[in-house]
C-alpha positions in Angstrom: 14.4 142.3 58.1 17.5 144.4 58.0 20.7 143.2 56.3 22.6 143.1 59.6 19.8 141.0 61.2 19.8 138.5 58.3 23.6 138.1 58.6 23.4 137.7 62.4 20.6 135.1 62.1 22.6 133.1 59.5 25.7 133.2 61.6 23.7 132.0 64.7 21.7 129.3 63.0 24.1 127.9 60.4 27.6 128.7 61.8 28.2 131.1 59.0 30.9 133.8 59.3 29.2 136.5 57.3 29.8 138.8 55.6 33.0 136.7 55.1 31.3 133.5 54.0 30.2 130.0 55.0 32.8 127.3 55.1 31.0 124.0 55.7 33.6 122.3 53.6 36.4 122.8 56.2 35.0 121.4 59.3 32.1 120.0 61.2 29.3 122.4 62.2 26.8 121.7 64.9 24.3 121.1 62.1 26.6 119.0 59.9 24.1 116.2 59.7 21.8 118.6 57.9 24.4 119.5 55.2 25.3 117.9 51.9 27.8 119.1 49.4 27.4 118.4 45.7 29.4 119.1 42.5 28.3 122.4 41.0 28.1 121.3 37.4 26.0 118.2 38.1 23.7 120.0 40.5 23.1 122.8 38.0 22.4 120.4 35.2 19.7 118.7 37.2 18.4 121.8 39.0 18.2 124.6 36.5 16.6 127.8 37.7 13.1 126.5 36.9 13.6 123.2 38.7 15.1 124.9 41.8 12.3 127.5 42.0 9.7 124.7 41.8 11.4 122.6 44.4 11.6 125.5 46.8 8.1 126.6 46.2 6.7 123.0 46.6 8.8 122.2 49.6 8.6 125.4 51.6 5.6 127.2 50.1 7.7 130.3 49.5 7.8 132.9 46.8 10.9 134.8 47.8 14.3 134.2 49.4 17.1 136.2 51.0 20.1 136.3 48.7 23.5 137.0 50.2 26.2 137.8 47.7 29.9 137.5 48.5 30.9 140.5 50.5 27.7 140.5 52.5 25.1 142.3 50.3 21.7 141.1 51.2 18.5 141.3 49.2 15.0 139.8 49.6 14.4 138.5 46.0 11.3 137.0 44.4 12.0 133.4 43.3 11.0 134.4 39.8 14.0 136.8 39.7 16.6 134.4 41.2 19.4 133.0 39.1 20.7 130.0 41.1 24.3 129.3 40.3 27.8 130.6 40.5 28.8 133.6 38.5 32.2 134.4 39.9 30.7 135.5 43.2 29.5 133.2 45.9 25.8 133.3 46.6 23.8 132.0 49.6 20.0 131.7 49.7 17.6 131.1 52.5 14.0 131.7 53.3 12.6 134.2 55.8 12.6 131.6 58.6 16.2 130.4 57.8 15.1 126.8 57.7 17.4 126.0 54.7 20.5 127.2 52.9 21.8 126.9 49.4 25.4 128.0 48.9 27.1 128.2 45.5 30.8 128.5 46.2 34.2 129.2 44.6 35.1 125.5 45.2 32.9 124.3 42.3 30.4 123.1 44.8 26.8 123.6 46.0 26.1 123.1 49.7 22.5 122.3 50.7 21.6 122.8 54.3 18.4 121.7 56.1 16.8 118.4 56.5 13.7 119.2 54.4 15.8 120.7 51.6 18.1 117.7 51.4 15.2 115.3 51.4 13.5 117.2 48.6 16.7 117.3 46.6 17.2 113.5 47.0 13.7 112.8 46.1 13.8 114.9 42.9 17.4 113.8 41.9 17.7 110.0 42.1 21.4 110.1 41.0 22.4 112.5 43.8 24.7 109.9 45.4 26.9 110.0 42.3 27.5 113.7 42.6 28.7 114.4 46.1 31.6 117.0 46.0 35.1 115.5 46.5 37.3 117.7 48.6 40.5 115.9 47.6 42.0 119.0 45.9 42.0 120.9 49.3 44.5 118.4 50.8 
């Protein structure tokens, strides 16, 4: 799928504003019941690259994801080559059917979108309730 079509599909399905970004933090989206936001540090401690790759493989039977880097660059990347996290640039990940999103943002947060992804995260991470992102600093 072309870069433009990937961005259009993400915008349509997940209310993104790509290539600008995805801002689930600032307001309700049509799919807001399918979105949870966690603190980046705690999420990464629990879901290192290996754990996240295994979770995505087991939950969605996938071996590759679309990776959208801040600025809109899109690549289809094998899971084995993904580095899930924040490196100064925001990154968004989804599968070829756009049924989930993982978004690593500047706000020291990780947003998970999609019912099945959230359920898998909560099953694998019993303490998730203690690690929801607190947006107090935005006020």
